[in-house]
C-alpha positions in Angstrom: -3.1 -9.5 -34.3 -6.1 -11.7 -33.2 -3.7 -14.5 -32.0 -2.0 -11.9 -29.7 -5.5 -11.0 -28.2 -6.1 -14.7 -27.6 -2.7 -15.3 -26.0 -3.2 -12.3 -23.7 -6.7 -13.6 -22.8 -5.2 -16.9 -22.0 -2.5 -15.4 -19.8 -5.0 -13.3 -17.9 -7.5 -16.1 -17.4 -4.8 -18.4 -16.2 -3.4 -15.7 -13.8 -6.9 -15.0 -12.5 -7.6 -18.7 -12.1 -4.4 -19.4 -10.3 -5.0 -16.6 -7.8 -8.6 -17.3 -7.2 -8.0 -21.1 -6.8 -4.8 -21.0 -4.7 -5.3 -17.7 -2.8 -9.0 -17.0 -2.6 -8.6 -14.6 0.3 -6.2 -12.5 -1.7 -8.7 -12.4 -4.6 -11.4 -11.3 -2.2 -9.3 -8.6 -0.7 -8.4 -7.3 -4.2 -12.0 -7.1 -5.1 -12.8 -5.3 -1.9 -10.1 -2.7 -2.5 -11.4 -2.1 -6.0 -14.9 -1.6 -4.9 -13.8 0.9 -2.1 -12.1 3.1 -4.7 -15.5 3.4 -6.5 -17.2 4.1 -3.1 -18.7 0.8 -2.4 -18.2 -1.4 0.5 -18.7 -5.2 0.0 -18.6 -7.9 2.6 -19.4 -11.6 2.1 -22.4 -12.7 4.3 -20.9 -16.3 4.6 -17.1 -16.2 4.4 -16.7 -19.9 4.0 -19.2 -20.0 1.1 -17.4 -17.0 -0.5 -14.1 -18.8 -0.4 -15.6 -21.9 -1.9 -17.2 -19.9 -4.6 -13.9 -18.0 -5.3 -12.1 -21.3 -5.7 -14.8 -22.6 -8.1 -14.6 -19.4 -10.2 -10.8 -19.8 -10.3 -11.1 -23.5 -11.5 -13.6 -22.4 -14.2 -11.2 -19.7 -15.4 -8.3 -22.1 -15.6 -10.5 -24.6 -17.6 -11.6 -21.9 -20.0 -8.0 -20.9 -20.5 -7.1 -24.5 -21.2 -10.0 -24.8 -23.7 -8.9 -21.6 -25.4 -5.4 -23.0 -25.7 -6.6 -26.2 -27.2 -8.8 -24.2 -29.6 -5.7 -22.3 -30.8 -3.6 -25.4 -31.1 -6.3 -27.3 -33.1 -7.1 -24.3 -35.5 -3.4 -23.5 -36.2 
């Protein structure tokens, strides 16, 4: 059961990382739509900086997914 949770986490982290790294504008738009549903309006002050930070966040998410995968393979 715990292995399934780890696999789902890897898949979600990978998907998040890929979207944020390759399509940062899409990731920002998804976040804005989510916050509008809970009655918040968010806008980046510096759009270029926000795109850069979103790509960095995506890269970190991909790295964590790879490390989790390596952890599963080493332990099993």
